[in-house]
N, CA, C and O atoms as a Tripos MOL2 file, in Angstrom:
@<TRIPOS>MOLECULE
protein
  296   295    74     0     0
PROTEIN
NO_CHARGES

@<TRIPOS>ATOM
      1 N           6.5920   14.4200    6.0200 N.3       1 MET1
      2 CA          5.3220   14.1030    5.3760 C.3       1 MET1
      3 C           5.2060   12.5890    5.1910 C.2       1 MET1
      4 O           6.1770   11.9200    4.8390 O.2       1 MET1
      5 N           4.0530   12.0830    5.4220 N.am      2 ARG2
      6 CA          3.8070   10.6440    5.3300 C.3       2 ARG2
      7 C           3.8450   10.1760    3.8740 C.2       2 ARG2
      8 O           3.3540   10.8640    2.9790 O.2       2 ARG2
      9 N           4.4280    9.0130    3.6510 N.am      3 GLN3
     10 CA          4.4280    8.4130    2.3200 C.3       3 GLN3
     11 C           3.0080    8.0430    1.9220 C.2       3 GLN3
     12 O           2.1640    7.7560    2.7710 O.2       3 GLN3
     13 N           2.7610    8.0540    0.6360 N.am      4 SER4
     14 CA          1.4910    7.5390    0.1400 C.3       4 SER4
     15 C           1.5810    6.0080    0.1230 C.2       4 SER4
     16 O           2.6710    5.4430    0.2040 O.2       4 SER4
     17 N           0.4420    5.3560    0.0180 N.am      5 PHE5
     18 CA          0.4470    3.8960   -0.0550 C.3       5 PHE5
     19 C           1.2670    3.4030   -1.2500 C.2       5 PHE5
     20 O           2.0570    2.4740   -1.0810 O.2       5 PHE5
     21 N           1.1200    3.9800   -2.4530 N.am      6 PRO6
     22 CA          1.9440    3.5090   -3.5790 C.3       6 PRO6
     23 C           3.4450    3.6750   -3.3150 C.2       6 PRO6
     24 O           4.2350    2.8080   -3.6890 O.2       6 PRO6
     25 N           3.8390    4.7720   -2.6800 N.am      7 GLN7
     26 CA          5.2630    4.9660   -2.3610 C.3       7 GLN7
     27 C           5.7260    3.9000   -1.3800 C.2       7 GLN7
     28 O           6.7800    3.2910   -1.5660 O.2       7 GLN7
     29 N           4.9340    3.6750   -0.3330 N.am      8 TRP8
     30 CA          5.2790    2.6760    0.6640 C.3       8 TRP8
     31 C           5.3630    1.2960    0.0130 C.2       8 TRP8
     32 O           6.2980    0.5390    0.2710 O.2       8 TRP8
     33 N           4.3850    0.9740   -0.8280 N.am      9 LEU9
     34 CA          4.3540   -0.3350   -1.4700 C.3       9 LEU9
     35 C           5.5770   -0.5290   -2.3680 C.2       9 LEU9
     36 O           6.1530   -1.6170   -2.3990 O.2       9 LEU9
     37 N           5.9720    0.5050   -3.0900 N.am     10 ALA10
     38 CA          7.1620    0.4180   -3.9410 C.3      10 ALA10
     39 C           8.4030    0.1070   -3.1060 C.2      10 ALA10
     40 O           9.3010   -0.5970   -3.5680 O.2      10 ALA10
     41 N           8.4560    0.6250   -1.8890 N.am     11 ASP11
     42 CA          9.5900    0.3510   -1.0050 C.3      11 ASP11
     43 C           9.6110   -1.0900   -0.5080 C.2      11 ASP11
     44 O          10.6320   -1.5410    0.0120 O.2      11 ASP11
     45 N           8.5220   -1.8120   -0.6540 N.am     12 GLN12
     46 CA          8.4270   -3.1870   -0.1480 C.3      12 GLN12
     47 C           8.8320   -4.2480   -1.1690 C.2      12 GLN12
     48 O           8.8400   -5.4360   -0.8470 O.2      12 GLN12
     49 N           9.1670   -3.8420   -2.3900 N.am     13 THR13
     50 CA          9.4320   -4.8200   -3.4520 C.3      13 THR13
     51 C          10.6390   -5.7100   -3.1700 C.2      13 THR13
     52 O          10.7460   -6.7890   -3.7520 O.2      13 THR13
     53 N          11.5340   -5.2950   -2.3090 N.am     14 GLY14
     54 CA         12.7090   -6.1040   -1.9930 C.3      14 GLY14
     55 C          12.4780   -7.1360   -0.9040 C.2      14 GLY14
     56 O          13.3620   -7.9430   -0.6150 O.2      14 GLY14
     57 N          11.3160   -7.1190   -0.3080 N.am     15 ARG15
     58 CA         11.0190   -8.0760    0.7700 C.3      15 ARG15
     59 C          10.8110   -9.4760    0.2120 C.2      15 ARG15
     60 O          10.2700   -9.6520   -0.8800 O.2      15 ARG15
     61 N          11.2490  -10.4700    0.9820 N.am     16 ASP16
     62 CA         11.0730  -11.8560    0.5710 C.3      16 ASP16
     63 C           9.9380  -12.4790    1.3700 C.2      16 ASP16
     64 O          10.1370  -13.4270    2.1300 O.2      16 ASP16
     65 N           8.7510  -11.9290    1.1820 N.am     17 ASP17
     66 CA          7.5630  -12.4460    1.8510 C.3      17 ASP17
     67 C           6.3450  -12.1260    0.9920 C.2      17 ASP17
     68 O           6.4670  -11.6150   -0.1220 O.2      17 ASP17
     69 N           5.1910  -12.4310    1.5220 N.am     18 GLU18
     70 CA          3.9460  -12.2490    0.7640 C.3      18 GLU18
     71 C           3.7300  -10.7940    0.3410 C.2      18 GLU18
     72 O           3.3290  -10.5280   -0.7920 O.2      18 GLU18
     73 N           3.9940   -9.8600    1.2470 N.am     19 VAL19
     74 CA          3.8070   -8.4410    0.9210 C.3      19 VAL19
     75 C           4.8120   -8.0000   -0.1430 C.2      19 VAL19
     76 O           4.4700   -7.2200   -1.0320 O.2      19 VAL19
     77 N           6.0400   -8.4910   -0.0570 N.am     20 GLY20
     78 CA          7.0420   -8.1530   -1.0670 C.3      20 GLY20
     79 C           6.6530   -8.6450   -2.4510 C.2      20 GLY20
     80 O           6.7870   -7.9210   -3.4380 O.2      20 GLY20
     81 N           6.1760   -9.8670   -2.5150 N.am     21 ARG21
     82 CA          5.7480  -10.4170   -3.8180 C.3      21 ARG21
     83 C           4.5250   -9.6700   -4.3490 C.2      21 ARG21
     84 O           4.4150   -9.4240   -5.5500 O.2      21 ARG21
     85 N           3.6120   -9.3140   -3.4520 N.am     22 PHE22
     86 CA          2.4450   -8.5050   -3.8280 C.3      22 PHE22
     87 C           2.8990   -7.1550   -4.3870 C.2      22 PHE22
     88 O           2.3770   -6.6910   -5.4010 O.2      22 PHE22
     89 N           3.8640   -6.5340   -3.7270 N.am     23 ALA23
     90 CA          4.3870   -5.2440   -4.1880 C.3      23 ALA23
     91 C           5.0200   -5.3750   -5.5690 C.2      23 ALA23
     92 O           4.8620   -4.4950   -6.4160 O.2      23 ALA23
     93 N           5.7300   -6.4680   -5.7920 N.am     24 GLN24
     94 CA          6.3470   -6.6940   -7.1020 C.3      24 GLN24
     95 C           5.2900   -6.8560   -8.1910 C.2      24 GLN24
     96 O           5.4040   -6.2680   -9.2660 O.2      24 GLN24
     97 N           4.2570   -7.6570   -7.9080 N.am     25 ARG25
     98 CA          3.1810   -7.8510   -8.9000 C.3      25 ARG25
     99 C           2.4620   -6.5350   -9.1930 C.2      25 ARG25
    100 O           2.1210   -6.2460  -10.3400 O.2      25 ARG25
    101 N           2.2360   -5.7470   -8.1500 N.am     26 THR26
    102 CA          1.5500   -4.4650   -8.3240 C.3      26 THR26
    103 C           2.4020   -3.5160   -9.1640 C.2      26 THR26
    104 O           1.8840   -2.8130  -10.0330 O.2      26 THR26
    105 N           3.7000   -3.4980   -8.9040 N.am     27 ALA27
    106 CA          4.6010   -2.6350   -9.6790 C.3      27 ALA27
    107 C           4.6230   -3.0530  -11.1520 C.2      27 ALA27
    108 O           4.6940   -2.2010  -12.0380 O.2      27 ALA27
    109 N           4.5640   -4.3480  -11.4100 N.am     28 GLN28
    110 CA          4.5710   -4.8380  -12.7930 C.3      28 GLN28
    111 C           3.3210   -4.4130  -13.5540 C.2      28 GLN28
    112 O           3.3730   -4.1920  -14.7640 O.2      28 GLN28
    113 N           2.1960   -4.2990  -12.8450 N.am     29 ARG29
    114 CA          0.9740   -3.8450  -13.5170 C.3      29 ARG29
    115 C           1.1350   -2.4170  -14.0230 C.2      29 ARG29
    116 O           0.6960   -2.0880  -15.1250 O.2      29 ARG29
    117 N           1.7670   -1.5720  -13.2120 N.am     30 GLY30
    118 CA          2.0590   -0.2040  -13.6220 C.3      30 GLY30
    119 C           0.8730    0.7440  -13.6740 C.2      30 GLY30
    120 O           0.9900    1.8400  -14.2210 O.2      30 GLY30
    121 N          -0.2690    0.3470  -13.1150 N.am     31 ASP31
    122 CA         -1.4230    1.2360  -13.2090 C.3      31 ASP31
    123 C          -2.0440    1.5630  -11.8520 C.2      31 ASP31
    124 O          -3.2040    1.9690  -11.7790 O.2      31 ASP31
    125 N          -1.2770    1.3870  -10.7860 N.am     32 LEU32
    126 CA         -1.7660    1.7090   -9.4440 C.3      32 LEU32
    127 C          -1.9890    3.2130   -9.3340 C.2      32 LEU32
    128 O          -1.1110    3.9860   -9.7160 O.2      32 LEU32
    129 N          -3.1330    3.6470   -8.8260 N.am     33 PRO33
    130 CA         -3.3390    5.0910   -8.6380 C.3      33 PRO33
    131 C          -2.2140    5.6770   -7.7770 C.2      33 PRO33
    132 O          -1.7530    5.0360   -6.8320 O.2      33 PRO33
    133 N          -1.7850    6.8720   -8.1020 N.am     34 GLU34
    134 CA         -0.6720    7.4890   -7.3780 C.3      34 GLU34
    135 C          -1.0830    8.0360   -6.0230 C.2      34 GLU34
    136 O          -0.2650    8.1000   -5.1050 O.2      34 GLU34
    137 N          -2.3280    8.4260   -5.8890 N.am     35 HIS35
    138 CA         -2.8040    9.0600   -4.6610 C.3      35 HIS35
    139 C          -4.2000    8.5450   -4.3380 C.2      35 HIS35
    140 O          -4.8860    7.9550   -5.1720 O.2      35 HIS35
    141 N          -4.5840    8.7890   -3.1140 N.am     36 GLY36
    142 CA         -5.9470    8.4390   -2.7120 C.3      36 GLY36
    143 C          -5.9540    7.7380   -1.3740 C.2      36 GLY36
    144 O          -4.9200    7.3000   -0.8690 O.2      36 GLY36
    145 N          -7.1240    7.6460   -0.8230 N.am     37 GLY37
    146 CA         -7.3050    6.9690    0.4460 C.3      37 GLY37
    147 C          -7.6720    5.5150    0.2250 C.2      37 GLY37
    148 O          -7.6740    5.0220   -0.9030 O.2      37 GLY37
    149 N          -7.9780    4.8490    1.3040 N.am     38 LYS38
    150 CA         -8.2740    3.4270    1.2380 C.3      38 LYS38
    151 C          -9.4070    3.0930    0.2610 C.2      38 LYS38
    152 O          -9.3000    2.0940   -0.4500 O.2      38 LYS38
    153 N         -10.4850    3.8800    0.1920 N.am     39 PRO39
    154 CA        -11.5500    3.5330   -0.7650 C.3      39 PRO39
    155 C         -11.0540    3.4490   -2.2210 C.2      39 PRO39
    156 O         -11.5250    2.6120   -2.9910 O.2      39 PRO39
    157 N         -10.1190    4.3040   -2.5840 N.am     40 ILE40
    158 CA         -9.5660    4.2730   -3.9520 C.3      40 ILE40
    159 C          -8.8550    2.9550   -4.1950 C.2      40 ILE40
    160 O          -9.0610    2.3060   -5.2210 O.2      40 ILE40
    161 N          -8.0120    2.5610   -3.2410 N.am     41 PHE41
    162 CA         -7.2360    1.3320   -3.4050 C.3      41 PHE41
    163 C          -8.1080    0.0840   -3.2150 C.2      41 PHE41
    164 O          -7.8570   -0.9510   -3.8320 O.2      41 PHE41
    165 N          -9.1270    0.1850   -2.3650 N.am     42 ASP42
    166 CA        -10.0870   -0.9180   -2.2440 C.3      42 ASP42
    167 C         -10.6900   -1.2200   -3.6160 C.2      42 ASP42
    168 O         -10.7720   -2.3760   -4.0300 O.2      42 ASP42
    169 N         -11.1040   -0.1810   -4.3020 N.am     43 GLY43
    170 CA        -11.6950   -0.3460   -5.6340 C.3      43 GLY43
    171 C         -10.7150   -0.9100   -6.6330 C.2      43 GLY43
    172 O         -11.0750   -1.7560   -7.4510 O.2      43 GLY43
    173 N          -9.4870   -0.4530   -6.5760 N.am     44 TYR44
    174 CA         -8.4590   -0.9410   -7.5010 C.3      44 TYR44
    175 C          -8.2060   -2.4340   -7.2850 C.2      44 TYR44
    176 O          -8.2120   -3.2140   -8.2370 O.2      44 TYR44
    177 N          -7.9830   -2.8260   -6.0340 N.am     45 PHE45
    178 CA         -7.6230   -4.2150   -5.7520 C.3      45 PHE45
    179 C          -8.8150   -5.1590   -5.7660 C.2      45 PHE45
    180 O          -8.6390   -6.3780   -5.7650 O.2      45 PHE45
    181 N         -10.0230   -4.6110   -5.7800 N.am     46 GLU46
    182 CA        -11.2310   -5.4220   -5.8320 C.3      46 GLU46
    183 C         -11.2370   -6.3330   -7.0630 C.2      46 GLU46
    184 O         -11.7900   -7.4320   -7.0230 O.2      46 GLU46
    185 N         -10.6370   -5.8850   -8.1270 N.am     47 THR47
    186 CA        -10.6420   -6.6330   -9.3820 C.3      47 THR47
    187 C          -9.4100   -7.5250   -9.5550 C.2      47 THR47
    188 O          -9.2930   -8.2130  -10.5690 O.2      47 THR47
    189 N          -8.4910   -7.5270   -8.5870 N.am     48 THR48
    190 CA         -7.2340   -8.2680   -8.7710 C.3      48 THR48
    191 C          -7.2080   -9.6320   -8.1190 C.2      48 THR48
    192 O          -6.2580  -10.3860   -8.3270 O.2      48 THR48
    193 N          -8.2070   -9.9720   -7.3460 N.am     49 LYS49
    194 CA         -8.2510  -11.2340   -6.6050 C.3      49 LYS49
    195 C          -7.1110  -11.3270   -5.5830 C.2      49 LYS49
    196 O          -6.6880  -12.4210   -5.2090 O.2      49 LYS49
    197 N          -6.6280  -10.1780   -5.1450 N.am     50 GLU50
    198 CA         -5.5570  -10.1440   -4.1440 C.3      50 GLU50
    199 C          -5.9810   -9.3410   -2.9180 C.2      50 GLU50
    200 O          -5.1480   -8.7250   -2.2530 O.2      50 GLU50
    201 N          -7.2660   -9.3510   -2.6270 N.am     51 GLN51
    202 CA         -7.7830   -8.5360   -1.5190 C.3      51 GLN51
    203 C          -7.1360   -8.8980   -0.1830 C.2      51 GLN51
    204 O          -6.8400   -8.0080    0.6140 O.2      51 GLN51
    205 N          -6.9100  -10.2020    0.0780 N.am     52 ASP52
    206 CA         -6.3470  -10.6010    1.3650 C.3      52 ASP52
    207 C          -4.9570  -10.0220    1.5920 C.2      52 ASP52
    208 O          -4.6820   -9.4600    2.6520 O.2      52 ASP52
    209 N          -4.0830  -10.1570    0.6030 N.am     53 VAL53
    210 CA         -2.7210   -9.6360    0.7750 C.3      53 VAL53
    211 C          -2.7220   -8.1060    0.7230 C.2      53 VAL53
    212 O          -1.9030   -7.4620    1.3790 O.2      53 VAL53
    213 N          -3.6320   -7.5290   -0.0490 N.am     54 TYR54
    214 CA         -3.7680   -6.0650   -0.0380 C.3      54 TYR54
    215 C          -4.1430   -5.5870    1.3600 C.2      54 TYR54
    216 O          -3.5590   -4.6220    1.8540 O.2      54 TYR54
    217 N          -5.0980   -6.2350    2.0030 N.am     55 GLU55
    218 CA         -5.4980   -5.8370    3.3540 C.3      55 GLU55
    219 C          -4.3360   -5.9780    4.3360 C.2      55 GLU55
    220 O          -4.1680   -5.1420    5.2240 O.2      55 GLU55
    221 N          -3.5420   -7.0260    4.1780 N.am     56 LEU56
    222 CA         -2.3560   -7.2010    5.0180 C.3      56 LEU56
    223 C          -1.3690   -6.0530    4.7830 C.2      56 LEU56
    224 O          -0.8550   -5.4630    5.7330 O.2      56 LEU56
    225 N          -1.1130   -5.7480    3.5190 N.am     57 ALA57
    226 CA         -0.1950   -4.6550    3.1870 C.3      57 ALA57
    227 C          -0.7280   -3.3260    3.7180 C.2      57 ALA57
    228 O           0.0270   -2.5300    4.2760 O.2      57 ALA57
    229 N          -2.0270   -3.0860    3.5450 N.am     58 TRP58
    230 CA         -2.6040   -1.8260    4.0150 C.3      58 TRP58
    231 C          -2.4490   -1.6960    5.5280 C.2      58 TRP58
    232 O          -2.1180   -0.6190    6.0250 O.2      58 TRP58
    233 N          -2.6840   -2.7760    6.2600 N.am     59 SER59
    234 CA         -2.5720   -2.6970    7.7180 C.3      59 SER59
    235 C          -1.1350   -2.4280    8.1390 C.2      59 SER59
    236 O          -0.9060   -1.7170    9.1170 O.2      59 SER59
    237 N          -0.1590   -2.9850    7.4160 N.am     60 GLU60
    238 CA          1.2450   -2.6720    7.7030 C.3      60 GLU60
    239 C           1.5320   -1.1990    7.3910 C.2      60 GLU60
    240 O           2.2090   -0.5150    8.1590 O.2      60 GLU60
    241 N           1.0170   -0.7270    6.2720 N.am     61 PHE61
    242 CA          1.1980    0.6790    5.8820 C.3      61 PHE61
    243 C           0.6300    1.6110    6.9470 C.2      61 PHE61
    244 O           1.2690    2.5900    7.3300 O.2      61 PHE61
    245 N          -0.5660    1.3020    7.4180 N.am     62 GLU62
    246 CA         -1.2060    2.1400    8.4350 C.3      62 GLU62
    247 C          -0.4510    2.1100    9.7590 C.2      62 GLU62
    248 O          -0.5450    3.0590   10.5380 O.2      62 GLU62
    249 N           0.2860    1.0530   10.0260 N.am     63 ALA63
    250 CA          1.0260    0.9240   11.2840 C.3      63 ALA63
    251 C           2.3300    1.7150   11.2850 C.2      63 ALA63
    252 O           2.9450    1.8940   12.3360 O.2      63 ALA63
    253 N           2.7550    2.1880   10.1150 N.am     64 VAL64
    254 CA          3.9880    2.9680   10.0340 C.3      64 VAL64
    255 C           3.7570    4.3020   10.7300 C.2      64 VAL64
    256 O           2.8010    5.0100   10.4150 O.2      64 VAL64
    257 N           4.6330    4.6490   11.6780 N.am     65 PRO65
    258 CA          4.4570    5.9400   12.3680 C.3      65 PRO65
    259 C           4.5570    7.1060   11.3870 C.2      65 PRO65
    260 O           5.2690    7.0390   10.3850 O.2      65 PRO65
    261 N           3.8490    8.1420   11.6930 N.am     66 ASN66
    262 CA          3.8940    9.3580   10.8830 C.3      66 ASN66
    263 C           5.0780   10.1940   11.3750 C.2      66 ASN66
    264 O           4.9800   10.8470   12.4140 O.2      66 ASN66
    265 N           6.2020   10.1830   10.6350 N.am     67 PRO67
    266 CA          7.4110   10.8130   11.1400 C.3      67 PRO67
    267 C           7.2880   12.3020   11.4380 C.2      67 PRO67
    268 O           7.9130   12.7950   12.3770 O.2      67 PRO67
    269 N           6.4910   13.0280   10.6500 N.am     68 GLY68
    270 CA          6.3880   14.4630   10.8620 C.3      68 GLY68
    271 C           5.3190   14.8600   11.8690 C.2      68 GLY68
    272 O           5.2580   16.0120   12.2960 O.2      68 GLY68
    273 N           4.4930   13.9220   12.2390 N.am     69 GLY69
    274 CA          3.4000   14.2400   13.1390 C.3      69 GLY69
    275 C           2.4090   15.2070   12.5150 C.2      69 GLY69
    276 O           1.6670   15.8930   13.2190 O.2      69 GLY69
    277 N           2.4020   15.2560   11.1790 N.am     70 ALA70
    278 CA          1.5510   16.2160   10.4910 C.3      70 ALA70
    279 C           0.0780   15.8800   10.6110 C.2      70 ALA70
    280 O          -0.7790   16.7530   10.4730 O.2      70 ALA70
    281 N          -0.2130   14.6220   10.8670 N.am     71 ARG71
    282 CA         -1.6070   14.2160   10.9630 C.3      71 ARG71
    283 C          -1.9020   13.7960   12.3770 C.2      71 ARG71
    284 O          -1.2180   12.9400   12.9380 O.2      71 ARG71
    285 N          -2.8920   14.3820   12.9400 N.am     72 SER72
    286 CA         -3.2560   14.0340   14.3160 C.3      72 SER72
    287 C          -4.5980   13.3400   14.2940 C.2      72 SER72
    288 O          -5.5630   13.8420   13.7180 O.2      72 SER72
    289 N          -4.6520   12.1670   14.9330 N.am     73 GLU73
    290 CA         -5.9170   11.4390   14.9840 C.3      73 GLU73
    291 C          -6.3300   11.3350   16.4420 C.2      73 GLU73
    292 O          -5.5670   10.8490   17.2760 O.2      73 GLU73
    293 N          -7.5490   11.7950   16.7500 N.am     74 SER74
    294 CA         -8.0350   11.7100   18.1220 C.3      74 SER74
    295 C          -9.3310   10.9640   18.1620 C.2      74 SER74
    296 O          -9.9060   10.7850   19.2350 O.2      74 SER74
@<TRIPOS>BOND
     1     1     2 1
     2     2     3 1
     3     3     4 2
     4     3     5 am
     5     5     6 1
     6     6     7 1
     7     7     8 2
     8     7     9 am
     9     9    10 1
    10    10    11 1
    11    11    12 2
    12    11    13 am
    13    13    14 1
    14    14    15 1
    15    15    16 2
    16    15    17 am
    17    17    18 1
    18    18    19 1
    19    19    20 2
    20    19    21 am
    21    21    22 1
    22    22    23 1
    23    23    24 2
    24    23    25 am
    25    25    26 1
    26    26    27 1
    27    27    28 2
    28    27    29 am
    29    29    30 1
    30    30    31 1
    31    31    32 2
    32    31    33 am
    33    33    34 1
    34    34    35 1
    35    35    36 2
    36    35    37 am
    37    37    38 1
    38    38    39 1
    39    39    40 2
    40    39    41 am
    41    41    42 1
    42    42    43 1
    43    43    44 2
    44    43    45 am
    45    45    46 1
    46    46    47 1
    47    47    48 2
    48    47    49 am
    49    49    50 1
    50    50    51 1
    51    51    52 2
    52    51    53 am
    53    53    54 1
    54    54    55 1
    55    55    56 2
    56    55    57 am
    57    57    58 1
    58    58    59 1
    59    59    60 2
    60    59    61 am
    61    61    62 1
    62    62    63 1
    63    63    64 2
    64    63    65 am
    65    65    66 1
    66    66    67 1
    67    67    68 2
    68    67    69 am
    69    69    70 1
    70    70    71 1
    71    71    72 2
    72    71    73 am
    73    73    74 1
    74    74    75 1
    75    75    76 2
    76    75    77 am
    77    77    78 1
    78    78    79 1
    79    79    80 2
    80    79    81 am
    81    81    82 1
    82    82    83 1
    83    83    84 2
    84    83    85 am
    85    85    86 1
    86    86    87 1
    87    87    88 2
    88    87    89 am
    89    89    90 1
    90    90    91 1
    91    91    92 2
    92    91    93 am
    93    93    94 1
    94    94    95 1
    95    95    96 2
    96    95    97 am
    97    97    98 1
    98    98    99 1
    99    99   100 2
   100    99   101 am
   101   101   102 1
   102   102   103 1
   103   103   104 2
   104   103   105 am
   105   105   106 1
   106   106   107 1
   107   107   108 2
   108   107   109 am
   109   109   110 1
   110   110   111 1
   111   111   112 2
   112   111   113 am
   113   113   114 1
   114   114   115 1
   115   115   116 2
   116   115   117 am
   117   117   118 1
   118   118   119 1
   119   119   120 2
   120   119   121 am
   121   121   122 1
   122   122   123 1
   123   123   124 2
   124   123   125 am
   125   125   126 1
   126   126   127 1
   127   127   128 2
   128   127   129 am
   129   129   130 1
   130   130   131 1
   131   131   132 2
   132   131   133 am
   133   133   134 1
   134   134   135 1
   135   135   136 2
   136   135   137 am
   137   137   138 1
   138   138   139 1
   139   139   140 2
   140   139   141 am
   141   141   142 1
   142   142   143 1
   143   143   144 2
   144   143   145 am
   145   145   146 1
   146   146   147 1
   147   147   148 2
   148   147   149 am
   149   149   150 1
   150   150   151 1
   151   151   152 2
   152   151   153 am
   153   153   154 1
   154   154   155 1
   155   155   156 2
   156   155   157 am
   157   157   158 1
   158   158   159 1
   159   159   160 2
   160   159   161 am
   161   161   162 1
   162   162   163 1
   163   163   164 2
   164   163   165 am
   165   165   166 1
   166   166   167 1
   167   167   168 2
   168   167   169 am
   169   169   170 1
   170   170   171 1
   171   171   172 2
   172   171   173 am
   173   173   174 1
   174   174   175 1
   175   175   176 2
   176   175   177 am
   177   177   178 1
   178   178   179 1
   179   179   180 2
   180   179   181 am
   181   181   182 1
   182   182   183 1
   183   183   184 2
   184   183   185 am
   185   185   186 1
   186   186   187 1
   187   187   188 2
   188   187   189 am
   189   189   190 1
   190   190   191 1
   191   191   192 2
   192   191   193 am
   193   193   194 1
   194   194   195 1
   195   195   196 2
   196   195   197 am
   197   197   198 1
   198   198   199 1
   199   199   200 2
   200   199   201 am
   201   201   202 1
   202   202   203 1
   203   203   204 2
   204   203   205 am
   205   205   206 1
   206   206   207 1
   207   207   208 2
   208   207   209 am
   209   209   210 1
   210   210   211 1
   211   211   212 2
   212   211   213 am
   213   213   214 1
   214   214   215 1
   215   215   216 2
   216   215   217 am
   217   217   218 1
   218   218   219 1
   219   219   220 2
   220   219   221 am
   221   221   222 1
   222   222   223 1
   223   223   224 2
   224   223   225 am
   225   225   226 1
   226   226   227 1
   227   227   228 2
   228   227   229 am
   229   229   230 1
   230   230   231 1
   231   231   232 2
   232   231   233 am
   233   233   234 1
   234   234   235 1
   235   235   236 2
   236   235   237 am
   237   237   238 1
   238   238   239 1
   239   239   240 2
   240   239   241 am
   241   241   242 1
   242   242   243 1
   243   243   244 2
   244   243   245 am
   245   245   246 1
   246   246   247 1
   247   247   248 2
   248   247   249 am
   249   249   250 1
   250   250   251 1
   251   251   252 2
   252   251   253 am
   253   253   254 1
   254   254   255 1
   255   255   256 2
   256   255   257 am
   257   257   258 1
   258   258   259 1
   259   259   260 2
   260   259   261 am
   261   261   262 1
   262   262   263 1
   263   263   264 2
   264   263   265 am
   265   265   266 1
   266   266   267 1
   267   267   268 2
   268   267   269 am
   269   269   270 1
   270   270   271 1
   271   271   272 2
   272   271   273 am
   273   273   274 1
   274   274   275 1
   275   275   276 2
   276   275   277 am
   277   277   278 1
   278   278   279 1
   279   279   280 2
   280   279   281 am
   281   281   282 1
   282   282   283 1
   283   283   284 2
   284   283   285 am
   285   285   286 1
   286   286   287 1
   287   287   288 2
   288   287   289 am
   289   289   290 1
   290   290   291 1
   291   291   292 2
   292   291   293 am
   293   293   294 1
   294   294   295 1
   295   295   296 2
@<TRIPOS>SUBSTRUCTURE
     1 MET1         2 RESIDUE 1 A MET
     2 ARG2         6 RESIDUE 1 A ARG
     3 GLN3        10 RESIDUE 1 A GLN
     4 SER4        14 RESIDUE 1 A SER
     5 PHE5        18 RESIDUE 1 A PHE
     6 PRO6        22 RESIDUE 1 A PRO
     7 GLN7        26 RESIDUE 1 A GLN
     8 TRP8        30 RESIDUE 1 A TRP
     9 LEU9        34 RESIDUE 1 A LEU
    10 ALA10       38 RESIDUE 1 A ALA
    11 ASP11       42 RESIDUE 1 A ASP
    12 GLN12       46 RESIDUE 1 A GLN
    13 THR13       50 RESIDUE 1 A THR
    14 GLY14       54 RESIDUE 1 A GLY
    15 ARG15       58 RESIDUE 1 A ARG
    16 ASP16       62 RESIDUE 1 A ASP
    17 ASP17       66 RESIDUE 1 A ASP
    18 GLU18       70 RESIDUE 1 A GLU
    19 VAL19       74 RESIDUE 1 A VAL
    20 GLY20       78 RESIDUE 1 A GLY
    21 ARG21       82 RESIDUE 1 A ARG
    22 PHE22       86 RESIDUE 1 A PHE
    23 ALA23       90 RESIDUE 1 A ALA
    24 GLN24       94 RESIDUE 1 A GLN
    25 ARG25       98 RESIDUE 1 A ARG
    26 THR26      102 RESIDUE 1 A THR
    27 ALA27      106 RESIDUE 1 A ALA
    28 GLN28      110 RESIDUE 1 A GLN
    29 ARG29      114 RESIDUE 1 A ARG
    30 GLY30      118 RESIDUE 1 A GLY
    31 ASP31      122 RESIDUE 1 A ASP
    32 LEU32      126 RESIDUE 1 A LEU
    33 PRO33      130 RESIDUE 1 A PRO
    34 GLU34      134 RESIDUE 1 A GLU
    35 HIS35      138 RESIDUE 1 A HIS
    36 GLY36      142 RESIDUE 1 A GLY
    37 GLY37      146 RESIDUE 1 A GLY
    38 LYS38      150 RESIDUE 1 A LYS
    39 PRO39      154 RESIDUE 1 A PRO
    40 ILE40      158 RESIDUE 1 A ILE
    41 PHE41      162 RESIDUE 1 A PHE
    42 ASP42      166 RESIDUE 1 A ASP
    43 GLY43      170 RESIDUE 1 A GLY
    44 TYR44      174 RESIDUE 1 A TYR
    45 PHE45      178 RESIDUE 1 A PHE
    46 GLU46      182 RESIDUE 1 A GLU
    47 THR47      186 RESIDUE 1 A THR
    48 THR48      190 RESIDUE 1 A THR
    49 LYS49      194 RESIDUE 1 A LYS
    50 GLU50      198 RESIDUE 1 A GLU
    51 GLN51      202 RESIDUE 1 A GLN
    52 ASP52      206 RESIDUE 1 A ASP
    53 VAL53      210 RESIDUE 1 A VAL
    54 TYR54      214 RESIDUE 1 A TYR
    55 GLU55      218 RESIDUE 1 A GLU
    56 LEU56      222 RESIDUE 1 A LEU
    57 ALA57      226 RESIDUE 1 A ALA
    58 TRP58      230 RESIDUE 1 A TRP
    59 SER59      234 RESIDUE 1 A SER
    60 GLU60      238 RESIDUE 1 A GLU
    61 PHE61      242 RESIDUE 1 A PHE
    62 GLU62      246 RESIDUE 1 A GLU
    63 ALA63      250 RESIDUE 1 A ALA
    64 VAL64      254 RESIDUE 1 A VAL
    65 PRO65      258 RESIDUE 1 A PRO
    66 ASN66      262 RESIDUE 1 A ASN
    67 PRO67      266 RESIDUE 1 A PRO
    68 GLY68      270 RESIDUE 1 A GLY
    69 GLY69      274 RESIDUE 1 A GLY
    70 ALA70      278 RESIDUE 1 A ALA
    71 ARG71      282 RESIDUE 1 A ARG
    72 SER72      286 RESIDUE 1 A SER
    73 GLU73      290 RESIDUE 1 A GLU
    74 SER74      294 RESIDUE 1 A SER
């Protein structure tokens, strides 16, 4: 089963780059929605002034292969 964006982001906190620092700041806030699609997170990050790094993180998240193949996109 594919990780949710919050799960994936939590796994990035050890990175020493922009996405890692973004993940750390997001974890410190402690109020990231646990589930939802991109529109949910777009709304959340709209108020944080971190839209650019959020978009970078989201694109990396979307690039992660779906290990179970549970979702098929055609």
